[in-house]
C-alpha positions as CSV (number, residue, x, y, z in Angstrom):
1,X,92.3,57.6,59.6
2,X,94.4,60.2,58.0
3,X,94.1,62.4,61.0
4,X,95.4,59.5,63.2
5,X,98.3,58.6,60.9
6,X,99.3,62.3,60.9
7,X,99.1,62.4,64.6
8,X,101.2,59.4,65.1
9,X,103.8,60.9,62.8
10,X,103.9,64.0,64.9
11,X,104.0,61.9,68.0
12,X,107.1,60.0,66.7
13,X,108.8,63.3,65.8
14,X,108.0,64.8,69.3
15,X,109.3,61.6,70.9
16,X,112.6,61.9,68.9
17,X,113.0,65.5,70.0
18,X,112.3,64.6,73.5
19,X,115.0,61.8,73.5
20,X,117.6,64.3,72.4
21,X,116.3,66.9,74.9
22,X,116.5,64.3,77.8
23,X,120.1,63.2,76.9
24,X,121.2,66.9,76.6
25,X,119.5,67.9,79.8
26,X,121.2,65.1,81.9
27,X,124.6,65.8,80.4
28,X,124.2,69.5,81.2
29,X,123.1,68.7,84.7
30,X,126.1,66.4,85.3
31,X,128.6,68.8,83.9
32,X,127.2,71.6,86.1
33,X,126.7,69.2,89.0
34,X,123.1,70.1,89.5
35,X,120.5,67.9,91.3
36,X,120.8,65.5,94.1
37,X,124.4,64.3,93.7
38,X,125.5,68.0,94.0
39,X,125.1,67.8,97.8
40,X,128.2,65.7,98.0
41,X,130.1,68.2,95.7
42,X,129.0,70.9,98.1
43,X,130.0,68.9,101.1
44,X,133.5,67.9,99.9
45,X,135.3,71.2,100.8
46,X,133.8,71.1,104.2
47,X,135.3,67.7,104.8
48,X,138.7,68.8,103.5
49,X,138.5,67.6,99.9
50,X,139.1,70.5,97.5
51,X,138.0,69.9,93.9
52,X,137.6,71.3,90.5
53,X,134.0,70.3,89.9
54,X,131.6,73.0,88.6
55,X,129.1,73.5,91.3
56,X,126.1,75.5,90.1
57,X,122.9,74.0,91.7
58,X,120.6,76.4,93.4
59,X,117.2,74.8,92.5
60,X,116.4,71.2,91.4
61,X,116.3,70.3,87.8
62,X,112.5,70.3,87.4
63,X,111.9,73.9,88.4
64,X,115.1,75.1,86.7
65,X,114.1,73.5,83.4
66,X,110.5,74.6,83.9
67,X,111.8,78.2,84.0
68,X,114.1,78.0,81.0
69,X,111.6,76.1,78.7
70,X,108.8,78.4,79.8
71,X,110.9,81.4,79.1
72,X,112.0,80.1,75.7
73,X,108.5,79.1,74.7
74,X,107.1,82.4,75.9
75,X,109.6,84.5,74.0
76,X,109.0,82.3,70.9
77,X,105.3,82.7,71.3
78,X,105.8,86.5,71.5
79,X,108.0,86.6,68.4
80,X,105.4,84.6,66.4
81,X,102.8,87.0,67.5
82,X,105.0,89.7,65.9
83,X,104.8,87.7,62.7
84,X,108.2,86.2,63.0
85,X,108.9,82.9,61.2
86,X,108.2,80.0,63.6
87,X,111.7,78.5,63.3
88,X,113.4,81.9,63.8
89,X,111.1,82.7,66.7
90,X,111.9,79.4,68.5
91,X,115.6,79.8,67.9
92,X,115.6,83.4,69.2
93,X,113.5,82.4,72.2
94,X,115.8,79.6,73.1
95,X,118.9,81.6,72.7
96,X,117.5,84.2,75.2
97,X,116.6,81.5,77.6
98,X,120.1,79.9,77.3
99,X,121.6,83.3,78.2
100,X,119.5,83.3,81.3
101,X,120.7,79.8,82.1
102,X,124.3,81.1,81.6
103,X,123.7,83.9,84.1
104,X,122.1,81.5,86.5
105,X,125.1,79.1,86.2
106,X,127.7,81.9,86.7
107,X,126.1,83.4,89.7
108,X,125.3,80.0,91.3
109,X,128.9,78.7,90.8
110,X,130.5,81.9,92.1
111,X,128.1,82.4,95.0
112,X,128.2,78.7,96.2
113,X,132.0,78.5,95.9
114,X,132.4,81.9,97.7
115,X,130.4,80.5,100.6
116,X,133.0,77.8,100.9
117,X,136.0,80.2,101.1
118,X,136.4,79.5,104.9
119,X,137.1,75.8,103.9
120,X,139.7,76.9,101.5
121,X,137.8,76.1,98.3
122,X,139.0,78.5,95.5
123,X,137.0,79.9,92.6
124,X,138.8,78.5,89.5
125,X,138.3,81.0,86.7
126,X,139.3,78.6,84.0
127,X,136.6,76.2,85.2
128,X,134.1,79.0,85.3
129,X,134.9,80.0,81.7
130,X,135.1,76.6,80.2
131,X,132.2,74.9,82.0
132,X,129.7,77.6,81.7
133,X,129.9,77.6,77.9
134,X,129.6,73.8,77.7
135,X,126.5,73.8,80.0
136,X,125.0,76.6,77.9
137,X,125.5,74.6,74.7
138,X,123.8,71.5,76.2
139,X,121.1,73.7,77.8
140,X,120.3,75.2,74.4
141,X,119.9,71.8,72.8
142,X,117.5,70.7,75.6
143,X,115.5,73.9,75.6
144,X,115.3,74.0,71.8
145,X,114.1,70.5,71.4
146,X,111.5,71.0,74.2
147,X,110.1,74.2,72.8
148,X,110.0,72.7,69.4
149,X,108.0,69.6,70.5
150,X,105.7,72.0,72.4
151,X,105.1,73.9,69.3
152,X,104.3,70.7,67.4
153,X,101.8,69.7,70.2
154,X,100.2,73.2,70.1
155,X,100.0,73.7,66.3
156,X,99.9,70.3,64.6
157,X,97.9,68.4,67.3
158,X,95.8,71.4,68.3
159,X,96.5,71.3,72.0
160,X,94.4,74.0,73.7
161,X,97.2,75.2,76.2
162,X,99.2,78.2,75.1
163,X,102.9,77.6,74.2
164,X,104.4,79.2,77.4
165,X,102.3,76.9,79.5
166,X,103.3,73.8,77.5
167,X,106.8,74.9,77.9
168,X,106.5,75.1,81.7
169,X,104.8,71.6,82.0
170,X,107.1,69.8,79.7
171,X,110.2,71.6,81.0
172,X,109.3,70.4,84.5
173,X,108.8,66.9,83.1
174,X,112.2,67.1,81.4
175,X,114.0,68.1,84.5
176,X,112.2,65.4,86.5
177,X,113.2,62.7,84.0
178,X,116.8,63.7,84.0
179,X,116.9,64.0,87.8
180,X,115.3,60.6,88.5
181,X,117.2,58.7,85.7
182,X,120.6,60.1,85.1
183,X,121.5,61.7,88.4
184,X,121.8,58.4,90.3
185,X,124.3,57.2,87.8
186,X,126.3,60.4,88.1
187,X,126.2,60.4,91.9
188,X,126.9,56.7,92.7
189,X,128.8,55.5,89.7
190,X,130.9,58.4,89.0
191,X,131.4,60.4,92.2
192,X,132.1,57.3,94.3
193,X,134.0,55.0,92.0
194,X,136.4,54.4,94.9
195,X,133.7,52.6,96.9
196,X,132.7,48.9,96.5
197,X,130.0,48.5,94.0
198,X,126.6,48.2,95.8
199,X,128.1,49.4,99.0
200,X,126.3,52.7,98.9
201,X,127.9,55.8,100.5
202,X,128.9,55.2,104.1
203,X,128.8,58.1,106.5
204,X,132.6,58.1,106.8
205,X,132.9,58.6,103.0
206,X,130.5,61.6,102.9
207,X,132.1,64.4,100.8
208,X,135.0,62.1,99.8
209,X,134.2,62.2,96.1
210,X,136.6,61.1,93.4
211,X,138.6,64.2,92.6
212,X,141.3,62.8,90.2
213,X,140.9,61.7,86.7
214,X,143.0,59.5,84.4
215,X,145.4,62.4,84.0
216,X,145.4,65.2,86.5
217,X,142.5,66.6,88.7
218,X,139.0,65.6,87.6
219,X,136.8,68.4,86.3
220,X,133.2,68.4,85.1
221,X,134.0,67.7,81.5
222,X,135.3,64.3,82.6
223,X,132.0,63.7,84.4
224,X,130.0,64.8,81.4
225,X,132.0,62.6,79.1
226,X,131.5,59.6,81.4
227,X,127.8,60.0,82.2
228,X,126.7,61.0,78.7
229,X,127.3,57.3,77.5
230,X,124.7,55.7,79.7
231,X,123.2,58.2,82.1
232,X,122.3,60.7,79.3
233,X,121.1,58.0,77.0
234,X,118.8,56.5,79.8
235,X,117.4,60.0,80.5
236,X,116.7,60.6,76.8
237,X,114.9,57.3,76.5
238,X,112.9,58.0,79.6
239,X,111.8,61.4,78.5
240,X,111.2,60.2,74.9
241,X,109.0,57.4,76.1
242,X,107.0,59.8,78.4
243,X,106.3,62.1,75.4
244,X,105.6,59.4,72.9
245,X,103.3,57.3,75.1
246,X,101.4,60.3,76.4
247,X,100.8,61.7,72.9
248,X,100.2,58.3,71.4
249,X,97.3,57.4,73.7
250,X,95.8,60.8,73.2
251,X,96.0,60.7,69.4
252,X,94.7,57.2,69.0
253,X,92.0,57.0,71.6
254,X,90.8,60.6,72.3
255,X,89.2,60.8,68.8
256,X,87.0,57.8,69.7
257,X,86.2,58.6,73.3
258,X,88.1,60.9,75.7
259,X,87.5,58.3,78.5
260,X,89.3,55.7,76.4
261,X,92.5,57.7,76.5
262,X,92.2,58.1,80.3
263,X,91.6,54.4,80.9
264,X,94.6,53.5,78.6
265,X,96.7,55.9,80.6
266,X,95.7,54.2,83.9
267,X,96.4,50.8,82.3
268,X,99.9,51.9,81.2
269,X,100.7,53.2,84.7
270,X,99.7,49.8,86.3
271,X,101.7,47.9,83.7
272,X,104.9,50.0,84.4
273,X,104.3,49.7,88.1
274,X,104.2,45.9,87.9
275,X,107.3,45.8,85.7
276,X,109.2,48.1,88.1
277,X,108.3,46.0,91.1
278,X,109.2,42.8,89.3
279,X,112.7,44.2,88.4
280,X,113.3,45.5,91.9
281,X,112.4,42.1,93.6
282,X,114.5,40.2,91.1
283,X,117.5,42.4,91.6
284,X,117.3,42.1,95.4
285,X,116.9,38.4,95.3
286,X,119.7,37.9,92.7
287,X,122.3,40.2,94.2
288,X,121.1,40.7,97.7
289,X,122.6,43.2,100.1
290,X,126.2,44.3,99.9
291,X,128.5,42.1,101.8
292,X,132.3,42.2,102.0
293,X,134.0,39.4,100.0
294,X,135.2,36.4,102.0
295,X,138.9,35.9,102.1
296,X,140.1,32.7,100.5
297,X,141.4,30.0,102.9
298,X,145.2,29.7,103.1
């Protein structure tokens, strides 16, 4: 019983770390314009809409965060093998991984924007300087929290996988949670605020993203400020629930019988599938397809 109580405590702490990591990851992605919505940012100059949005996507979020978290966890693991304190080792590993993320962001922004030179899109040096440091700060939080929860899983819960492999697995899961949960909010609700709600993005509006903020031209800080309130929180809750529920079923049921943990996992998937389907059907029946508002009779 004490072992289960201890495991539940570690599970709760890991879930809290995952919640923070998911929120920071989605905010970093939205400020850097990485993921699915980035295609419209990349397309905008080609359609004649120049902008001041930081455009750094080269890979999707899952492989990118898989790389950074694996690198941070691998370096931390190496430092701990050199008898470094665990906290110091994790911090140093995450700092080095964040520097790699900064190099990645810089080269991606400059390279992508340079490829759009024939369309008149300039490289804004002030955007490069200010946005890179902000994305690095958020990336450090996401990487640090993910590597820390991997360390807890490895040492406190006795997971057999080495720390770098755990970092790779949970880094991919972190990027997938942010990409699936937060990016639609950034792409549809922020980039296309000039379109009717529920209308989608018509072909004629491709690349015509919102480029002006409340005061002056919009930049990626505006996007991060907007999406962190809901998109970041939703991504954090999503990744936090993934980590918590995965560890919870393992801690509680695997000690009794490993098959019980597998069966509970399958049941949880089925329950969430039914809930998702119900919400989708309810939303379609309640709101229906988008239609233009009818004009009032004279």
